[in-house]
C-alpha positions, 0 to 999 in steps of 0.5 A: 476451538478453530486456530487462527494463527497470526501472521506477522507484516511488516509496516512500509510507507508507501507512495502509489501513483497512478495514472491520474493520482498519488497514494501516500500511507502504509501497506503490509508485507511478509517479511521476505517477500519483496514489494514486486513479488506482493505484486506479483502474488496471483492472490487478491486484486487491491493492495491494501492502505492505511492512512492514505492521502491521496493527490491528483499527480497533475496540479499536487494537490490532496484529495482527500485522506481515508483511514483505508483503502484498496489499490487496484494492482492494474492502477498500479503505475510505480510504486515505491517503498521506504520503510519508516522507523517508529512504526508499532 
């Protein structure tokens, strides 16, 4: 029987800005790491985002919503986090 370790992560409400979109949703990070650490890690090219809302950066119009979205780290212009209380 293989042991599968559970890694405890923090839920973080984040706003991610790409060239043409603003993405709002939940991301997960290790408690001891900063967002910058997550972006600078060599492992993984994408940031998983859940409960994502994607808006056009110029018009602000909501383009679509998705339960899961993978954002390429190379597309990130700005990322900001805010811990939202009550996320479990």
